[in-house]
C-alpha positions in Angstrom: 0.0 0.0 0.0 1.3 3.4 -1.0 1.8 5.4 2.2 1.2 8.7 0.4 -2.2 7.5 -0.6 -3.0 6.6 3.0 -1.8 10.1 4.1 -4.1 11.6 1.4 -7.1 9.9 2.9 -6.1 10.9 6.4 -5.9 14.5 5.3 -9.3 14.2 3.7 -10.7 13.0 7.1 -8.9 15.2 9.5 -7.9 18.2 7.4 -4.2 17.6 8.2 -1.5 15.0 8.1 0.8 16.7 10.5 2.0 14.3 13.2 -0.4 11.5 12.1 0.5 7.9 12.0 -1.2 4.8 10.6 -1.0 1.1 11.3 -2.3 -1.6 8.9 -5.0 -4.0 10.3 -4.3 -7.3 8.7 -7.6 -9.2 9.5 -9.4 -8.4 6.2 -9.1 -10.3 3.0 -11.0 -7.9 0.7 -10.3 -4.3 1.8 -7.3 -2.5 3.1 -7.9 -1.3 6.7 -5.9 1.1 9.0 -5.9 2.4 12.5 -5.0 6.0 12.3 -3.8 8.4 15.1 -3.2 12.1 15.4 -0.8 14.1 17.6 -3.4 14.4 20.3 -4.0 10.7 20.5 -7.3 10.7 18.5 -8.0 7.4 16.8 -10.1 6.4 13.8 -10.7 3.5 11.5 -9.9 4.1 7.9 -10.6 1.7 5.1 -9.9 1.5 1.4 -12.6 -0.4 -0.3 -11.8 -3.1 -2.9 -13.2 -1.6 -6.2 -13.3 -4.9 -7.9 -15.6 -6.4 -5.3 -17.5 -3.2 -4.6 -17.4 -1.0 -7.8 -20.0 1.3 -6.4 -18.7 2.2 -2.9 -21.5 4.7 -2.3 -23.9 1.8 -1.9 -22.0 0.6 1.2 -21.8 4.0 2.9 -25.5 4.8 2.1 -26.6 1.4 3.5 -24.4 1.9 6.6 -25.9 5.4 7.2 -29.4 4.0 7.1 -28.5 1.1 9.4 -26.8 3.4 11.9 -29.8 5.8 11.9 -32.2 3.0 12.6 -30.1 1.6 15.4 -29.9 5.0 16.9 -33.7 5.1 17.0 -33.6 1.8 19.0 -30.9 3.2 21.3 -28.6 0.4 20.0 -26.1 2.4 18.0 -23.2 0.9 19.9 -23.9 -2.4 18.0 -21.8 -1.0 15.1 -19.0 1.5 14.9 -20.2 5.1 14.2 -19.5 6.2 10.6 -17.4 9.3 10.2 -17.7 12.1 7.6 -14.7 13.4 5.7 -14.0 17.2 5.7 -16.3 17.7 2.8 -19.2 16.3 4.7 -19.4 13.1 2.6 -19.1 9.6 4.0 -16.9 8.5 1.1 -13.6 9.9 -0.2 -12.0 9.2 -3.6 -8.2 9.6 -3.7 -6.1 10.8 -6.6 -5.8 7.2 -7.9 -9.5 6.6 -7.9 -9.6 4.5 -4.7 -12.6 4.9 -2.4 -12.3 5.3 1.4 -14.6 5.3 4.3 -14.0 5.9 8.0 -15.5 5.2 11.4 -14.8 5.5 15.1 -12.0 3.1 16.1 -12.9 0.5 18.7 -10.1 -1.1 20.7 -10.9 -4.7 20.5 -9.8 -8.3 19.6 -11.1 -10.6 16.9 -11.2 -14.4 17.1 -11.4 -16.9 14.3 -12.9 -19.7 16.4 -15.1 -19.5 19.5 -13.1 -19.8 22.7 -16.0 -21.4 24.6 -19.7 -21.8 24.5 -20.3 -18.5 26.2 -18.5 -16.6 23.4 -20.4 -18.7 20.8 -23.7 -17.7 22.4 -22.7 -14.0 22.4 -21.8 -14.3 18.7 -25.1 -15.9 17.7 -27.1 -13.5 19.8 -25.4 -10.5 18.3 -26.2 -11.4 14.7 -29.8 -12.4 15.6 -30.3 -9.1 17.5 -28.8 -7.1 14.6 -31.5 -8.4 12.2 -34.3 -8.2 14.8 -33.5 -4.6 15.6 -33.7 -3.6 11.9 -37.0 -5.3 11.2 -38.8 -2.0 11.0 -36.4 -0.7 8.4 -37.7 -1.4 4.9 -35.2 -4.0 3.4 -35.8 -2.4 -0.1 -34.4 0.9 1.2 -31.0 -0.8 1.2 -29.2 -1.4 -2.1 -27.5 -4.6 -3.1 -23.7 -4.3 -2.6 -23.2 -7.7 -4.3 -25.9 -9.0 -6.5 -26.9 -12.7 -6.2 -24.6 -13.1 -3.2 -26.5 -16.0 -1.6 -28.4 -17.1 -4.8 -28.2 -20.9 -4.7 -30.0 -21.2 -8.0 -27.3 -19.2 -9.7 -24.5 -21.1 -8.0 -26.0 -24.4 -9.1 -26.4 -23.1 -12.7 -22.7 -22.0 -12.6 -21.8 -25.5 -11.3 -23.6 -27.2 -14.1 -21.9 -24.9 -16.7 -18.5 -25.7 -15.1 -19.2 -29.5 -15.5 -19.8 -28.8 -19.2 -17.1 -26.3 -19.9 -14.4 -26.9 -17.3 -11.1 -28.7 -17.4 -11.7 -32.3 -18.6 -9.1 -33.9 -16.4 -10.3 -32.1 -13.3 -13.9 -33.0 -14.1 -13.0 -36.7 -14.4 -10.9 -36.6 -11.2 -13.7 -35.0 -9.3 -16.5 -37.2 -10.6 -17.5 -38.7 -7.2 -17.7 -35.3 -5.6 -19.7 -33.9 -8.6 -22.2 -36.8 -8.4 -22.7 -36.3 -4.6 -23.5 -32.6 -5.2 -25.8 -33.3 -8.2 -27.7 -35.8 -6.1 -28.5 -33.1 -3.6 -30.2 -30.7 -6.1 -33.3 -30.9 -3.9 -31.7 -28.1 -1.9 -31.9 -25.9 -5.0 -35.6 -26.7 -5.3 -36.1 -25.5 -1.8 -34.3 -22.3 -2.5 -36.5 -21.7 -5.5 -39.5 -22.1 -3.3 -38.1 -19.6 -0.8 -37.6 -17.1 -3.6 -41.1 -17.6 -5.1 -43.2 -17.7 -1.9 -42.9 -14.0 -0.9 -45.6 -14.1 1.8 -44.0 -17.1 3.5 -40.4 -16.2 3.1 -39.8 -12.5 3.6 -36.9 -10.3 2.6 -35.2 -8.9 5.7 -31.9 -7.1 6.4 -29.1 -9.7 6.9 -25.4 -9.3 7.6 -24.5 -12.0 4.9 -21.1 -12.8 6.4 -22.0 -13.9 9.9 -18.8 -15.4 11.3 -17.1 -14.8 14.6 -14.1 -13.0 12.9 -16.5 -10.2 12.0 -17.3 -9.5 15.6 -15.2 -7.2 17.9 -14.7 -8.5 21.5 -12.8 -7.4 24.6 -9.4 -9.0 25.1 -10.8 -11.9 27.0 -13.6 -12.6 24.5 -16.3 -12.3 27.1 -17.9 -9.1 26.0 -19.2 -8.2 22.5 -18.2 -4.6 21.5 -19.4 -4.3 18.0 -20.4 -6.0 14.7 -17.9 -5.3 11.9 -17.6 -5.8 8.2 -21.1 -4.6 7.2 -20.2 -4.4 3.4 -22.6 -7.2 2.5 -25.4 -6.1 4.8 -28.4 -6.0 2.5 -31.8 -7.6 1.9 -31.7 -11.4 2.1 -33.5 -14.5 3.4 -33.9 -16.1 6.7 -31.2 -18.8 6.1 -28.2 -16.7 5.3 -26.8 -15.6 8.7 -27.7 -18.6 10.8 -26.6 -20.9 8.0 -23.2 -19.1 7.8 -22.8 -19.4 11.6 -23.5 -23.2 11.4 -21.0 -23.5 8.6 -18.2 -21.4 10.3 -18.8 -21.9 14.0 -20.1 -25.4 14.4 -17.6 -27.0 12.1 -14.9 -29.2 13.5 -12.4 -27.4 11.3 -12.4 -24.7 8.6 -12.2 -25.4 4.8 -8.4 -25.0 4.7 -7.8 -27.7 7.2 -5.3 -30.4 6.1 -6.3 -32.9 8.8 -7.0 -36.4 7.5 -10.1 -36.8 9.7 -13.4 -36.0 8.1 -14.9 -32.7 9.0 -18.1 -32.7 11.0 -20.7 -30.5 12.7 -20.4 -30.4 16.4 -23.8 -31.3 17.9 -23.4 -29.1 21.0 -22.3 -26.1 19.0 -25.2 -26.6 16.5 -27.7 -26.7 19.3 -26.4 -23.5 20.8 -26.5 -21.7 17.4 -30.0 -23.0 16.5 -31.6 -22.4 19.9 -30.1 -18.9 20.6 -30.7 -17.6 17.1 -34.3 -19.0 17.1 -35.0 -17.4 20.5 -33.8 -14.0 19.4 -35.4 -13.9 15.9 -38.6 -15.9 16.5 -40.8 -12.9 16.7 -39.9 -11.9 13.1 -40.1 -15.3 11.5 -43.1 -16.5 9.5 -44.4 -20.0 10.3 -42.8 -21.4 7.2 -39.4 -19.9 8.1 -39.6 -21.3 11.6 -40.5 -24.7 10.2 -37.5 -24.6 7.9 -34.9 -23.0 10.1 -32.9 -26.2 10.3 -32.5 -26.0 6.6 -30.3 -22.9 6.9 -27.0 -24.7 7.5 -27.8 -27.3 4.8 -28.3 -24.5 2.2 -25.3 -22.5 3.1 -22.9 -25.4 3.3 -24.2 -26.9 0.1 -23.8 -23.6 -1.7 -20.2 -23.2 -0.5 -19.3 -26.7 -1.7 -20.7 -25.9 -5.1 -18.7 -22.6 -5.3 -15.4 -24.2 -4.3 -15.8 -27.1 -6.8 -17.0 -24.8 -9.6 -13.9 -22.7 -9.2 -11.7 -25.9 -9.2 -13.2 -27.1 -12.4 -12.8 -23.7 -14.1 -9.1 -23.4 -13.1 -9.1 -21.6 -9.7 -10.0 -18.2 -11.0 -11.9 -16.8 -8.0 -10.6 -18.3 -4.7 -6.9 -18.0 -4.0 -5.1 -21.2 -3.5 -1.8 -22.1 -1.9 -1.5 -25.6 -3.5 -2.9 -27.5 -6.5 -6.3 -29.1 -5.8 -7.0 -26.9 -2.8 -10.4 -25.8 -4.0 -11.4 -29.4 -4.7 -10.3 -30.2 -1.1 -12.3 -27.3 0.2 -15.4 -28.6 -1.7 -14.8 -32.0 -0.2 -14.5 -30.6 3.3 -17.8 -28.8 2.9 -19.5 -32.0 1.6 -18.2 -33.8 4.7 -19.8 -31.0 6.8 -23.0 -31.3 4.8 -23.3 -35.1 5.2 -22.5 -34.7 9.0 -25.3 -32.1 9.3 -27.8 -34.2 7.4 -27.2 -37.1 9.8 -27.3 -34.9 12.9 -30.6 -33.2 11.9 -32.2 -36.5 11.1 -31.2 -38.3 14.3 -31.5 -35.4 16.8 -34.3 -33.2 15.3 -36.2 -35.6 13.0 -35.5 -33.1 10.2 -34.7 -34.1 6.6 -35.2 -32.4 3.2 -34.0 -35.1 0.8 
């Protein structure tokens, strides 16, 4: 990152770069983030948005302003970091190279990639459920889509079928058992289509769309939630997105990059915590159909992610970065292991099955 460009953004925020310092924050994979400090010790969070992922940066800042205003009405503004305006009064700054920047109050905090214990897991689940519940009076259509078709399972399945037809022949042959296992589960796509079509039973509501514990800010001990972060993908969505993401990322025995030889699985205790706490905090907003199918959330999200990893593998690894050949295939296989584990868990413990 060009330090002069960072200083340009600091100047746009504070009106001066005299005696200012900045420190990169390395947690994010998409945007470039910085902790900035002036001579008097004032702190702020400054972020350069990835223009390839978010070509219209104004969508994000406009959505965030609406969300913050609604949370203020509910006296819950502390749930997210307060957005800051630049010296020109705007929430977005475009530097001399065309990069877009935003800023917010800096929150001294710690992030975690896995829950330390059940208490922290419960706090994480409650925070994402409360976030959506608090925003239920804000018209979802007032928010614009920062990424179109982000959790569109029908689209991901169609892209998967196209990759089977157009992808690398050797990779397709090698991945045949994995391909077959995913094709046999196309009933999940049918369910998603029903969700899309039945607008009275399955409502659009404001969802975070990246509900994992690393997007939450905690105190040093991980015992107190300070803020929800990374709201770039917060936009209208369906009931399954956030709780499904939490099952996929917080109840899994390992993440998709694990090289362990043991099959990945869904931890039954973690799943029960996620399901019960999320349901308790969001139940008042759920329709009867959504409540009935809440267990489907993890199935849909894990299946979708397995499709996406394998699609990228068949097409030559053009989207997800890899550190070794075949990693996206292994990631897809890992997700399929989670899916099979969750299918068994839901059938045995909750008498729930979709296929």
